[in-house]
C-alpha positions in Angstrom: -10.2 20.3 51.6 -8.9 22.2 49.1 -5.6 20.4 48.5 -7.7 17.5 48.2 -10.1 19.2 45.4 -6.8 20.2 43.9 -5.4 16.7 44.1 -8.9 15.6 42.3 -8.8 17.6 39.8 -5.0 17.4 38.6 -5.9 13.6 38.3 -8.8 14.2 36.3 -6.7 16.0 33.8 -4.1 13.6 34.5 -6.6 10.6 33.4 -8.6 12.6 30.5 -5.0 13.5 28.9 -4.1 9.5 29.0 -7.3 8.6 27.9 -7.2 11.1 25.0 -3.8 10.2 24.3 -4.7 6.3 23.5 -8.1 6.7 22.0 -5.7 9.4 19.6 -2.8 6.5 19.0 -6.0 3.9 18.2 -7.6 6.1 15.6 -4.3 7.2 14.2 -3.5 3.4 13.4 -6.6 2.6 12.2 -7.1 5.1 9.6 -3.6 4.2 8.4 -4.3 0.3 8.4 -7.3 1.3 6.1 -5.0 3.8 4.2 -2.5 1.1 3.5 -5.2 -1.5 2.7 -7.0 1.2 0.2 -3.5 1.6 -1.1 -2.7 -2.0 -1.8 -6.5 -2.6 -2.9 -6.2 0.0 -5.6 -2.7 -1.1 -7.0 -2.8 -4.2 -9.0 -0.4 -7.1 -8.4 2.0 -8.1 -10.6 1.0 -10.6 -13.1 4.1 -12.0 -14.1 6.3 -13.9 -12.5 9.7 -11.6 -13.6 8.2 -8.7 -12.6 8.5 -9.4 -8.7 12.8 -10.9 -9.6 13.8 -6.8 -9.8 14.0 -6.8 -13.8 12.0 -4.6 -16.0 9.3 -6.7 -18.1 7.7 -4.3 -20.9 3.9 -4.1 -21.2 3.7 -5.9 -24.9 -0.4 -5.5 -24.9 -2.1 -4.2 -28.1 -3.6 -1.3 -26.3 -0.2 0.3 -24.6 1.6 -0.7 -27.8 -0.4 1.3 -30.1 0.2 4.4 -27.6 3.4 4.0 -27.0 6.5 6.4 -28.7 9.5 4.7 -31.2 12.2 5.7 -27.8 10.1 4.3 -25.2 9.6 1.2 -27.6 14.0 1.2 -28.3 14.3 1.8 -24.6 11.6 -1.5 -23.7 13.5 -3.6 -26.3 17.0 -2.7 -24.9 15.9 -4.1 -21.9 15.6 -0.7 -20.1 13.2 1.3 -17.7 12.0 3.5 -19.8 12.5 7.3 -19.0 10.8 8.7 -22.2 6.7 8.8 -22.8 
């Protein structure tokens, strides 16, 4: 009878480990998906068609231009990705 109890205990432990692993994987997947969705919702989508083509498109709004340095504006005008603030 002692061997049967050990086998049942081993089966119970193995089963709980399996169930715990499945539950952990599902929870990890759900949190990863939720974090990804939150990141995608927080980042604005490009508003100009050229932005998705790999070509740099400068931000020419008045509010942005007012805070921009001359060096940054020169880089934008040259079609470069700005490296200065």
